[in-house]
C-alpha positions as CSV (number, residue, x, y, z in Angstrom):
1,M,0.3,-0.1,0.1
2,I,1.1,3.6,-0.7
3,R,-1.0,5.5,1.6
4,S,0.0,5.4,5.5
5,A,-1.1,7.9,8.6
6,W,-0.1,11.1,6.2
7,S,-3.2,13.1,7.3
8,V,-2.4,12.7,11.0
9,L,1.4,13.6,10.0
10,L,-0.2,16.7,8.1
11,L,-2.2,17.8,10.8
12,L,0.8,17.7,13.3
13,S,3.1,19.7,11.0
14,I,0.3,22.1,10.3
15,A,-0.1,22.7,13.9
16,S,3.6,23.2,14.0
17,A,3.6,25.7,11.3
18,G,1.1,27.7,13.0
19,L,3.4,28.4,15.8
20,A,5.3,30.7,13.3
21,Q,2.5,32.0,11.4
22,D,-1.0,33.1,11.8
23,P,-3.2,30.2,10.8
24,I,-5.2,30.0,7.5
25,P,-8.7,30.4,8.2
26,P,-10.2,27.0,7.4
27,I,-12.4,26.7,4.3
28,K,-16.3,26.1,4.7
29,R,-17.4,22.3,3.1
30,L,-20.5,22.7,1.3
31,L,-20.4,19.5,-0.5
32,P,-21.5,17.0,1.6
33,P,-23.0,19.2,4.2
34,P,-21.8,18.5,8.0
35,G,-23.9,16.6,9.8
36,I,-25.3,16.3,13.5
37,E,-23.3,14.7,15.9
38,I,-24.3,10.9,16.8
39,G,-22.4,10.7,20.1
40,G,-19.3,8.7,20.9
41,K,-21.1,5.6,22.1
42,V,-22.5,5.2,18.8
43,K,-19.5,6.3,16.8
44,K,-17.4,4.0,18.9
45,E,-19.9,1.0,17.9
46,L,-19.7,1.8,14.4
47,T,-16.1,2.5,14.1
48,T,-15.3,-1.1,16.3
49,R,-17.8,-2.9,13.5
50,L,-16.5,-1.4,10.7
51,K,-12.5,-2.0,11.7
52,Q,-13.9,-5.8,12.3
53,L,-15.5,-6.1,8.8
54,Q,-12.4,-4.3,7.3
55,Q,-9.9,-7.2,8.8
56,K,-12.6,-9.9,7.1
57,L,-12.6,-8.3,3.8
58,A,-8.7,-8.2,3.7
59,A,-8.4,-12.0,4.2
60,I,-10.6,-12.3,0.6
61,E,-9.6,-8.7,-0.9
62,S,-8.4,-11.3,-4.0
63,N,-11.9,-12.2,-4.6
64,P,-13.4,-10.2,-7.4
65,L,-16.7,-10.0,-5.7
66,A,-14.8,-8.4,-2.6
67,V,-15.6,-4.8,-4.2
68,D,-19.5,-5.5,-3.7
69,A,-18.8,-5.5,-0.3
70,E,-16.1,-3.1,0.2
71,I,-19.0,-0.5,-1.1
72,Y,-20.7,-0.6,1.9
73,L,-17.4,-0.5,4.2
74,K,-16.5,2.7,2.3
75,A,-19.9,4.2,2.8
76,V,-19.7,4.0,6.6
77,S,-16.1,4.9,6.8
78,L,-16.7,8.4,4.7
79,A,-19.8,8.6,6.9
80,L,-17.9,8.8,9.8
81,R,-14.7,10.5,8.6
82,N,-16.7,13.5,7.5
83,G,-19.9,13.6,9.7
84,E,-22.6,12.5,7.4
85,F,-25.2,11.5,9.3
86,Y,-28.1,14.1,8.9
87,K,-30.7,12.7,11.2
88,P,-30.9,10.2,14.1
89,K,-32.3,7.2,12.5
90,D,-29.2,7.8,9.9
91,V,-27.3,5.4,12.3
92,D,-29.7,2.7,11.5
93,V,-28.9,3.1,7.8
94,A,-25.1,2.8,8.8
95,R,-25.9,-0.4,10.9
96,A,-27.7,-1.8,7.7
97,A,-24.8,-0.8,5.6
98,L,-22.7,-3.2,7.7
99,D,-25.0,-5.7,8.1
100,K,-25.1,-6.2,4.6
101,A,-21.2,-6.1,4.5
102,Q,-21.1,-8.7,6.6
103,Q,-23.8,-11.1,4.7
104,R,-21.8,-10.5,1.6
105,I,-18.4,-11.2,3.1
106,E,-19.6,-14.5,4.7
107,Q,-21.2,-15.7,1.6
108,I,-17.8,-15.0,-0.3
109,E,-15.9,-16.9,2.3
110,A,-18.6,-19.8,2.0
111,G,-18.4,-19.7,-1.6
112,K,-21.9,-19.6,-1.8
113,A,-22.6,-15.5,-3.1
114,D,-26.3,-15.0,-4.4
115,W,-26.2,-11.5,-5.5
116,P,-24.5,-12.1,-8.9
117,K,-27.5,-13.7,-10.1
118,A,-30.1,-12.1,-8.8
119,G,-32.6,-9.9,-10.0
120,G,-34.7,-7.0,-8.9
121,L,-33.0,-3.9,-7.1
122,L,-29.4,-4.4,-5.8
123,V,-26.1,-2.5,-5.7
124,R,-22.4,-3.3,-7.1
125,G,-19.4,-2.0,-7.2
126,Y,-15.9,-1.3,-9.1
127,R,-12.3,-0.6,-8.1
128,S,-11.7,3.0,-10.1
129,P,-8.2,3.2,-11.6
130,I,-8.3,6.8,-11.0
131,D,-7.3,6.3,-7.2
132,D,-8.2,2.5,-6.4
133,S,-11.3,3.7,-4.7
134,V,-14.0,1.4,-4.6
135,Q,-17.2,3.2,-6.5
136,P,-21.2,2.0,-6.0
137,Y,-23.8,1.8,-8.8
138,G,-27.3,0.4,-8.5
139,L,-29.0,-2.2,-10.8
140,H,-32.7,-2.6,-11.7
141,I,-33.0,-6.4,-13.4
142,P,-36.6,-7.2,-14.2
143,A,-37.5,-10.6,-12.4
144,K,-38.8,-11.9,-16.1
145,L,-36.0,-10.3,-18.1
146,D,-34.7,-13.0,-20.7
147,R,-30.7,-12.5,-20.1
148,S,-30.3,-15.7,-22.6
149,N,-29.2,-13.1,-25.2
150,P,-27.4,-9.7,-24.9
151,V,-29.9,-7.4,-23.2
152,P,-30.4,-3.2,-23.5
153,L,-28.7,-1.2,-20.7
154,Y,-30.4,2.1,-19.8
155,V,-28.0,4.3,-18.2
156,W,-30.2,6.4,-15.5
157,L,-28.0,9.8,-14.0
158,H,-29.5,10.8,-10.6
159,G,-30.2,14.5,-9.6
160,R,-28.4,16.7,-7.5
161,G,-28.5,15.3,-3.5
162,D,-25.9,17.4,-1.3
163,K,-26.6,14.9,1.4
164,E,-27.0,11.6,-0.9
165,T,-23.5,10.2,-0.2
166,D,-22.8,6.7,-0.5
167,L,-24.6,5.6,2.7
168,Y,-27.8,6.9,1.1
169,F,-27.0,6.0,-2.8
170,L,-26.7,2.2,-1.4
171,A,-30.2,2.7,0.4
172,N,-32.0,4.3,-1.7
173,R,-30.9,2.2,-4.8
174,E,-31.9,-1.1,-2.9
175,K,-35.6,0.2,-2.4
176,S,-36.1,2.5,-5.5
177,K,-36.7,2.0,-9.2
178,G,-36.7,5.6,-10.2
179,Y,-38.4,7.1,-12.9
180,V,-37.1,4.7,-15.7
181,A,-37.0,1.1,-15.2
182,P,-38.1,-0.8,-18.4
183,D,-39.1,-4.5,-18.1
184,D,-37.1,-5.2,-21.4
185,A,-33.7,-4.1,-20.1
186,I,-31.2,-3.6,-17.5
187,T,-31.3,0.1,-15.8
188,L,-27.8,1.1,-14.3
189,H,-27.8,4.0,-11.9
190,P,-24.4,5.1,-11.6
191,F,-22.9,7.2,-8.6
192,G,-21.2,9.5,-10.5
193,R,-19.1,10.6,-7.1
194,Q,-22.2,11.7,-5.7
195,C,-22.2,15.5,-6.6
196,I,-19.7,17.0,-9.1
197,G,-22.5,16.9,-12.2
198,F,-21.0,14.0,-13.7
199,K,-17.9,15.8,-14.6
200,S,-14.2,14.8,-14.0
201,A,-13.7,11.6,-12.2
202,G,-17.9,11.8,-12.2
203,E,-18.0,11.2,-16.0
204,I,-15.2,8.4,-15.6
205,D,-17.4,6.6,-13.3
206,V,-20.3,6.6,-15.3
207,L,-18.2,5.1,-18.4
208,D,-16.6,2.7,-15.9
209,A,-19.8,1.6,-14.2
210,I,-20.9,0.8,-17.8
211,E,-18.1,-1.3,-18.4
212,D,-18.1,-2.8,-15.0
213,V,-21.9,-4.0,-15.8
214,K,-20.6,-5.0,-19.5
215,R,-18.3,-7.5,-17.8
216,R,-20.9,-8.8,-15.6
217,Y,-23.8,-9.2,-17.5
218,S,-24.3,-10.2,-21.3
219,I,-25.5,-6.5,-22.5
220,D,-26.1,-5.3,-26.0
221,A,-23.6,-2.4,-26.5
222,D,-25.4,-1.3,-29.7
223,R,-28.8,-0.4,-27.3
224,I,-27.2,1.3,-24.6
225,V,-29.6,4.3,-23.9
226,L,-28.6,7.4,-21.7
227,M,-31.2,9.1,-19.6
228,G,-31.1,11.5,-16.6
229,F,-32.8,14.5,-14.7
230,S,-31.9,17.6,-13.0
231,M,-28.3,17.5,-12.3
232,G,-28.5,14.1,-14.1
233,G,-30.4,16.0,-17.1
234,A,-26.9,18.2,-17.4
235,G,-25.3,15.3,-16.9
236,A,-26.5,13.3,-20.1
237,W,-26.3,16.9,-22.0
238,H,-22.5,16.6,-21.2
239,L,-22.1,12.7,-21.6
240,G,-24.5,12.6,-24.7
241,A,-22.5,15.3,-26.5
242,H,-19.0,14.3,-25.6
243,Y,-19.5,10.5,-26.0
244,A,-22.1,10.9,-28.4
245,D,-21.4,7.6,-30.3
246,D,-21.4,5.6,-27.2
247,W,-25.4,5.8,-27.1
248,V,-27.8,4.4,-29.4
249,A,-30.6,7.1,-27.9
250,I,-30.0,10.5,-25.4
251,S,-32.6,12.3,-23.4
252,P,-32.1,15.0,-21.2
253,G,-34.4,16.0,-18.6
254,A,-34.2,19.4,-17.4
255,G,-30.8,20.5,-15.9
256,F,-28.2,23.0,-17.5
257,A,-26.3,22.9,-20.7
258,E,-24.0,25.9,-20.3
259,T,-22.3,28.2,-17.7
260,A,-22.9,31.6,-18.2
261,R,-26.4,31.8,-19.0
262,Y,-27.9,29.3,-16.4
263,Q,-25.9,31.5,-13.9
264,N,-27.3,34.5,-15.4
265,L,-23.7,35.8,-15.6
266,K,-23.0,39.4,-17.6
267,P,-19.9,40.6,-19.1
268,T,-19.2,42.5,-15.9
269,N,-19.2,39.8,-13.7
270,Y,-17.4,37.2,-15.8
271,P,-14.8,35.3,-14.5
272,P,-11.0,35.8,-16.0
273,S,-10.8,35.1,-19.6
274,Y,-9.1,32.1,-19.0
275,T,-12.0,30.6,-17.1
276,Q,-14.3,31.4,-19.7
277,T,-12.2,29.7,-22.1
278,L,-12.6,26.8,-20.4
279,W,-16.1,26.7,-20.1
280,G,-15.6,25.4,-23.4
281,C,-14.8,22.0,-21.7
282,Y,-18.0,21.2,-20.7
283,D,-20.7,23.6,-22.7
284,V,-22.5,21.5,-24.9
285,P,-23.7,24.0,-27.3
286,D,-20.0,23.8,-28.3
287,Y,-20.2,20.3,-28.8
288,V,-23.7,20.3,-30.4
289,R,-22.6,18.5,-33.8
290,N,-21.8,15.8,-32.0
291,L,-25.6,15.0,-31.0
292,L,-26.4,15.4,-35.1
293,N,-24.8,11.8,-35.0
294,Q,-27.6,9.8,-32.6
295,P,-31.4,10.5,-31.7
296,V,-32.0,13.2,-29.0
297,I,-34.9,13.7,-27.2
298,A,-35.2,16.6,-24.6
299,Y,-37.6,16.6,-21.8
300,S,-38.9,19.6,-19.7
301,G,-41.7,20.6,-17.6
302,E,-43.6,23.4,-18.9
303,I,-43.4,25.6,-16.0
304,D,-39.8,24.3,-14.8
305,K,-37.3,26.8,-15.1
306,Q,-34.8,24.1,-15.9
307,I,-36.4,24.5,-19.1
308,Q,-33.6,26.6,-20.1
309,A,-31.5,24.1,-20.7
310,A,-33.2,22.8,-23.5
311,R,-34.1,26.1,-25.1
312,V,-30.3,26.8,-25.2
313,M,-30.0,23.5,-27.2
314,E,-32.8,24.2,-29.5
315,E,-31.0,27.5,-30.5
316,A,-27.7,25.7,-30.9
317,Y,-29.0,23.3,-33.1
318,A,-31.0,25.9,-35.1
319,A,-27.7,27.5,-35.7
320,E,-26.5,24.3,-37.3
321,G,-29.9,24.3,-39.5
322,K,-31.3,21.5,-37.3
323,K,-34.5,20.9,-35.0
324,L,-33.9,19.9,-31.5
325,L,-36.7,17.3,-30.5
326,H,-38.0,18.7,-27.1
327,L,-41.0,17.3,-25.1
328,I,-42.7,19.6,-22.8
329,G,-44.7,18.0,-19.6
330,P,-48.2,20.5,-20.0
331,K,-48.3,22.6,-16.4
332,T,-45.4,20.6,-15.0
333,A,-42.7,21.8,-12.7
334,H,-39.6,20.1,-12.0
335,K,-40.7,16.5,-12.8
336,Y,-41.8,14.4,-15.3
337,E,-45.4,14.6,-16.4
338,P,-46.7,10.8,-16.6
339,E,-48.2,11.0,-20.0
340,T,-45.1,12.8,-21.5
341,L,-43.0,10.6,-20.1
342,K,-44.8,7.4,-21.5
343,T,-44.8,9.1,-24.6
344,L,-41.0,9.5,-24.4
345,L,-39.9,6.0,-23.3
346,G,-41.9,4.9,-26.5
347,Q,-39.7,6.8,-28.7
348,I,-36.8,5.9,-27.0
349,K,-37.7,2.2,-27.2
350,E,-37.9,2.8,-30.9
351,F,-34.9,4.3,-31.2
352,R,-33.5,1.6,-29.2
353,D,-34.6,-1.3,-30.9
354,A,-33.2,-0.1,-34.0
355,G,-29.7,-0.3,-32.8
356,L,-26.7,1.6,-33.0
357,N,-25.1,2.3,-36.5
358,R,-21.3,2.0,-35.6
359,T,-20.4,2.8,-39.5
360,P,-22.7,5.8,-40.4
361,S,-21.6,7.0,-43.8
362,E,-21.8,10.9,-42.5
363,V,-20.4,11.7,-39.0
364,S,-19.7,14.8,-37.5
365,L,-17.1,15.6,-34.9
366,Q,-16.9,19.1,-33.1
367,T,-14.8,19.8,-30.0
368,R,-12.6,22.3,-28.3
369,T,-9.6,19.6,-26.6
370,L,-8.4,16.7,-27.4
371,R,-9.7,15.0,-24.4
372,Y,-12.7,14.5,-26.4
373,P,-11.3,13.6,-29.9
374,R,-13.9,11.0,-31.9
375,M,-16.8,10.2,-33.3
376,H,-17.5,6.9,-35.0
377,W,-14.5,6.9,-37.5
378,V,-13.2,10.2,-37.7
379,E,-10.8,11.2,-35.0
380,A,-8.7,14.7,-34.7
381,L,-5.2,13.7,-33.7
382,R,-3.8,17.6,-33.8
383,L,-5.6,21.0,-33.1
384,D,-4.4,24.3,-34.9
385,E,-5.0,25.7,-31.4
386,H,-6.9,24.2,-28.1
387,W,-9.9,25.6,-27.1
388,R,-11.0,27.1,-30.3
389,D,-14.3,25.3,-32.1
390,S,-12.8,22.6,-34.0
391,R,-14.7,20.6,-36.2
392,I,-14.5,17.4,-38.8
393,D,-17.9,16.5,-41.1
394,A,-16.8,13.6,-42.7
395,K,-19.1,11.5,-45.8
396,V,-18.1,8.4,-47.2
397,A,-19.1,7.1,-50.5
398,W,-18.1,3.3,-50.5
399,P,-15.9,2.3,-52.3
400,D,-14.7,5.3,-54.1
401,S,-14.2,8.0,-51.9
402,V,-14.6,10.3,-48.7
403,T,-15.3,14.3,-48.5
404,I,-14.1,15.8,-45.5
405,S,-14.4,19.4,-44.3
406,T,-12.6,20.7,-41.5
407,K,-11.9,23.8,-38.8
408,N,-9.2,24.1,-36.6
409,I,-7.8,20.5,-37.4
410,A,-4.1,20.0,-37.9
411,A,-4.2,16.0,-38.1
412,L,-6.5,13.5,-38.3
413,A,-7.5,10.0,-38.6
414,L,-10.2,7.9,-40.4
415,H,-11.2,4.5,-38.5
416,L,-12.4,3.0,-41.7
417,Q,-11.6,-0.5,-43.0
418,K,-10.7,-1.8,-46.0
419,I,-9.9,1.2,-48.1
420,P,-8.8,0.2,-51.3
421,A,-5.9,1.5,-53.5
422,G,-7.2,4.2,-55.4
423,F,-9.1,5.5,-52.6
424,V,-9.7,9.4,-52.9
425,V,-9.7,12.1,-49.8
426,D,-11.6,14.9,-50.8
427,I,-10.5,17.2,-47.6
428,D,-11.1,20.9,-47.5
429,G,-10.9,21.1,-51.3
430,E,-8.1,19.2,-52.1
431,K,-8.1,15.9,-53.5
432,L,-5.7,13.0,-52.4
433,K,-5.3,9.5,-53.5
434,V,-4.4,6.7,-51.5
435,E,-1.7,4.8,-53.0
436,D,-1.3,2.2,-50.7
437,A,-4.5,0.4,-48.7
438,P,-3.7,0.5,-45.3
439,A,-4.3,-2.7,-43.3
440,D,-7.7,-3.5,-42.1
441,D,-6.9,-2.5,-38.5
442,A,-4.5,1.0,-39.5
443,P,-6.3,4.4,-39.4
444,L,-5.7,6.4,-42.5
445,T,-4.0,9.6,-41.2
446,L,-3.9,12.9,-42.9
447,V,-2.1,15.8,-41.6
448,K,-1.8,19.6,-42.6
449,S,1.2,21.8,-43.0
450,D,1.6,25.2,-43.9
451,G,-2.3,24.9,-44.9
452,K,-2.0,21.9,-47.1
453,W,-2.9,18.3,-46.2
454,S,-0.8,15.1,-47.1
455,L,-1.4,11.3,-46.4
456,G,0.8,10.3,-43.6
457,P,1.7,9.8,-40.2
458,V,2.1,12.6,-37.7
459,A,4.7,14.5,-36.4
460,D,7.3,12.1,-34.4
461,D,5.6,11.5,-31.1
462,A,9.0,12.2,-29.4
463,A,8.3,15.9,-29.8
464,L,6.1,17.6,-27.1
465,A,2.5,18.3,-29.0
466,K,-0.8,18.6,-27.2
467,Q,-2.5,15.4,-28.3
468,T,-5.4,13.1,-26.9
469,G,-4.7,12.5,-22.9
470,L,-1.6,14.9,-23.0
471,Q,-3.6,18.2,-23.5
472,G,-4.5,20.0,-20.2
473,P,-5.6,22.1,-18.5
474,I,-4.5,21.2,-14.7
475,D,-8.2,19.6,-14.1
476,D,-7.5,16.8,-16.8
477,V,-5.1,15.0,-14.7
478,F,-8.2,13.7,-12.5
479,L,-9.8,12.0,-15.0
480,E,-7.0,9.4,-15.3
481,P,-4.7,7.3,-12.6
482,F,-2.6,9.7,-10.8
483,L,0.1,9.4,-7.3
484,V,0.5,12.3,-5.4
485,V,4.2,12.7,-4.3
486,V,4.9,14.6,-1.2
487,P,8.3,15.9,0.2
488,R,9.8,14.9,3.6
489,E,11.7,18.1,4.0
490,K,10.0,21.5,4.7
491,S,10.7,24.7,3.0
492,T,12.9,27.1,5.0
493,N,10.4,29.9,3.9
494,A,7.8,29.3,6.8
495,K,5.1,31.4,5.0
496,L,5.3,28.9,1.7
497,Q,5.8,26.0,4.0
498,Q,2.1,27.0,5.6
499,W,0.7,27.2,2.3
500,L,2.0,24.0,1.1
501,E,0.7,22.0,4.4
502,F,-2.7,23.8,3.9
503,E,-3.2,23.1,0.4
504,I,-2.0,19.3,0.6
505,A,-4.4,18.7,3.4
506,H,-7.1,20.6,1.6
507,F,-6.7,18.3,-1.5
508,D,-6.9,15.2,0.6
509,D,-9.8,16.2,2.1
510,R,-11.5,17.7,-0.4
511,W,-11.0,14.6,-2.7
512,Q,-12.5,12.4,0.1
513,A,-15.3,14.3,0.8
514,L,-16.5,15.8,-2.6
515,F,-14.7,13.2,-4.9
516,R,-15.7,10.0,-2.7
517,G,-12.4,8.6,-2.8
518,K,-8.7,8.8,-1.6
519,P,-5.4,10.0,-3.3
520,R,-3.0,7.6,-3.6
521,W,0.2,9.2,-2.5
522,K,4.2,8.6,-2.0
523,Y,6.8,10.7,-0.5
524,E,9.2,12.0,-3.0
525,D,12.1,9.7,-2.4
526,Q,9.9,6.5,-2.6
527,I,9.1,7.1,-6.6
528,T,10.0,3.9,-8.8
529,P,10.2,3.7,-12.2
530,A,7.1,1.6,-12.3
531,D,5.0,4.6,-10.6
532,I,6.6,6.7,-13.7
533,A,5.4,4.7,-15.8
534,K,2.0,4.0,-14.4
535,Y,1.1,7.1,-13.0
536,H,0.3,10.9,-13.9
537,L,2.4,12.8,-10.9
538,I,1.0,15.6,-8.8
539,A,4.2,16.8,-7.2
540,W,4.1,19.2,-4.3
541,G,6.7,21.3,-2.8
542,T,9.6,22.8,-4.1
543,P,12.7,22.2,-6.2
544,S,14.5,22.1,-2.8
545,T,12.4,20.0,-1.0
546,N,10.7,17.5,-3.7
547,Q,13.2,15.7,-5.9
548,V,10.4,14.9,-8.7
549,I,10.4,18.7,-9.3
550,R,14.2,19.0,-8.9
551,D,14.9,16.3,-11.4
552,S,12.4,17.9,-13.8
553,L,12.8,21.5,-13.8
554,A,15.5,21.5,-16.2
555,K,13.2,20.6,-19.1
556,L,9.9,22.7,-17.8
557,P,9.0,25.9,-19.1
558,L,9.7,27.4,-16.1
559,T,12.6,29.1,-13.9
560,W,12.1,28.5,-9.9
561,N,14.8,29.3,-7.5
562,A,15.3,30.6,-4.1
563,D,14.5,33.8,-5.3
564,E,12.6,33.6,-8.3
565,V,9.7,32.2,-10.2
566,K,9.9,33.0,-13.8
567,I,7.3,32.0,-16.8
568,A,6.5,33.1,-20.0
569,G,8.8,36.2,-19.4
570,Q,7.1,37.7,-16.5
571,S,9.2,37.0,-13.2
572,F,7.9,36.6,-9.4
573,S,9.3,36.8,-6.2
574,A,10.2,33.0,-4.8
575,K,9.6,34.2,-1.5
576,T,5.8,35.0,-2.0
577,H,4.6,32.7,-5.0
578,V,4.1,29.6,-6.0
579,P,3.9,28.1,-9.6
580,L,1.3,25.6,-10.6
581,M,1.5,23.7,-13.5
582,I,0.3,20.7,-15.7
583,F,3.0,19.7,-18.2
584,P,4.2,16.3,-19.9
585,N,6.5,14.5,-17.4
586,P,9.9,14.8,-18.3
587,Q,10.8,11.5,-17.1
588,N,7.7,9.7,-18.8
589,P,6.2,12.5,-21.8
590,Q,3.1,10.0,-22.0
591,K,2.0,11.0,-18.4
592,Y,1.5,14.4,-17.0
593,L,3.5,16.0,-14.1
594,V,1.5,18.7,-12.0
595,L,3.0,20.9,-9.9
596,N,0.9,22.0,-6.7
597,S,-2.3,21.9,-7.4
598,G,-5.4,19.8,-6.9
599,P,-8.8,20.4,-8.5
600,T,-9.3,24.0,-9.5
601,F,-12.8,24.8,-9.0
602,R,-13.3,24.7,-5.2
603,E,-15.9,25.3,-2.6
604,L,-17.6,28.1,-3.9
605,D,-18.3,26.5,-7.0
606,D,-20.0,23.8,-5.3
607,S,-23.3,26.0,-5.1
608,S,-24.3,24.8,-8.4
609,N,-22.7,22.0,-10.2
610,S,-22.9,24.4,-13.5
611,R,-20.1,25.8,-11.8
612,Q,-18.0,22.9,-11.3
613,N,-15.9,23.4,-14.2
614,P,-11.9,24.1,-14.4
615,Q,-10.8,27.6,-13.1
616,L,-7.4,27.6,-14.0
617,P,-5.6,26.7,-17.3
618,D,-2.6,24.9,-18.0
619,W,-0.2,27.2,-15.6
620,A,-0.7,29.7,-13.0
621,V,1.3,31.8,-10.4
622,I,-0.3,32.2,-7.2
623,D,0.5,34.8,-5.0
624,I,0.5,33.5,-1.4
625,T,0.2,36.3,0.9
626,T,-3.6,36.4,-0.1
627,P,-4.8,33.1,1.8
628,P,-6.4,30.0,0.0
629,D,-10.1,30.2,0.3
630,G,-13.2,28.6,-0.9
631,K,-12.2,30.3,-4.6
632,T,-8.7,30.1,-5.1
633,P,-5.6,29.0,-3.8
634,G,-4.7,32.4,-3.1
635,K,-4.1,35.4,-5.5
636,V,-3.8,34.8,-9.4
637,A,-0.6,36.7,-10.1
638,A,-0.7,35.2,-13.8
639,A,-2.2,32.2,-15.7
640,D,-2.4,31.1,-19.2
641,F,-2.7,28.0,-21.8
642,F,0.7,26.8,-23.2
643,D,0.5,26.7,-27.1
644,E,0.2,23.5,-28.8
645,A,3.8,22.4,-28.7
646,W,3.5,22.9,-24.7
647,Q,5.7,26.2,-24.9
648,A,4.6,29.2,-22.8
649,K,2.8,32.1,-24.6
650,P,2.9,35.6,-23.5
651,A,1.2,36.0,-20.0
652,V,-2.2,37.4,-19.3
653,S,-2.2,39.0,-16.4
654,A,-5.1,37.9,-13.7
655,K,-7.3,40.7,-12.8
């Protein structure tokens, strides 16, 4: 294991730092909100039993079914750690979770686990590769469902529940089918890491839960429906648009589809320009052409304020010359109107039964980042510039040709099988002929140079370039497996040391409370070549205290010594400034190195899921004379994106 009593050590360290510095005020947690005190006797009872069951679980942890017991123990553990009891009877919910964990452990020990073949309502779990945490999901499996052949899967995304932590999610999924529970399909309820709008690690949770269900049950991958309501409707808009080719049909209900209009922001109170740019990570109108590939049916209550999301998307569709299918429940507020829901499900079933066409003759891809690079058989490999509207529209005429138009695309791949010699690619008005047919499993790649397209591979992969999974911003690291690297030594700068200890503890606490996991971490002198090969690294400290930073500094676009922090032509005092950054790890350029940052959206952004977006770009310099708070880790002195070759651009002063 690469975790230990680090949190305790941090608390002791922070306490000692406070002797020399005025303490940094604590940041009030919004999600999940603090609960009630449950009393020492009850807490001891739950803690004692939890530890006993954790010991029993350790003896069977190699069994693949153990995760289905561990989800209950994790739920109780986090409830105790974070104070997630909201009424006295919640203690009984925790006791019931421990009972269920014990039952499953005993069945595993006896080799008689019954739930894997059970129908009805049940909860299961998987281990997330992001942080090794177990994440739960709920299932509804109709008792009379014929599972002799692959069955359709409905993915239902839940609404916002500030107090609906693991403990309550598990309990609710064991007693409620929810709005959607067709009798001829399995329904999956992803947890989405509770309340982060199915973004960041929450969106990966949905995808990972689907894969786990497909592994455990016979699912027809061409008949997977995506639906959700309220926050889940926003999630359906987001996952529908960013991963459109995963779904046979998409139906968002209520929710939100973007940030500025939903928040009623005016230019006078917009955030910094880089944060506005980062709205392009999740704002669905920026990805609307992806939705043209699949059937989409929006639902709204007629008098629901969240009808705004579908109205925004109606405009986005209209701008592309299309019309959004939008069903409206008459005289209905924030819920489904029964007859309209019946009509909606009937239409969804028609699309579902037709099945997903994985090789359509026409495909549209729209993105602003290579985090979301592909739609069916077209893939963006390089962009002219990140965070600009980027498009590929392609139409194939077998067996002769394909016609492509692009915008802001520097390289792309066509994943078309059996392209014959003589095949013509008409791209942006240029005609290219395929002389040698690629192998069946090899894509056809096209590269643009000086405005001209050619057939052939992209530039040498050894050269630094923004590419899929290596394109930033800072928050991108939290969608894939990461390892936190902390220093043993303290900085001689007491103010800087205090900031580091506060922010490391804040990150650790926030990940456990909000992201429902626990970061894996090591000290900087424990890092192995295997760690560097496997993980993105998040290194905290300075060049003098953290060997990972010290060994990488010469290859970073950053000067950092005891006196100066210098980046993009700007210089700052190292006594009062700290750099935050994401960059290809010089020790393994296929992984990230992040300096001194957790997720960049903070507690104040938790007030609305529409605000839980990346708040800082690829790099920032923080003035630590302003203490961290629920908005920023300090005063942002400068921040910007790197260019497509990961080079610093002239800095934009943060105002």
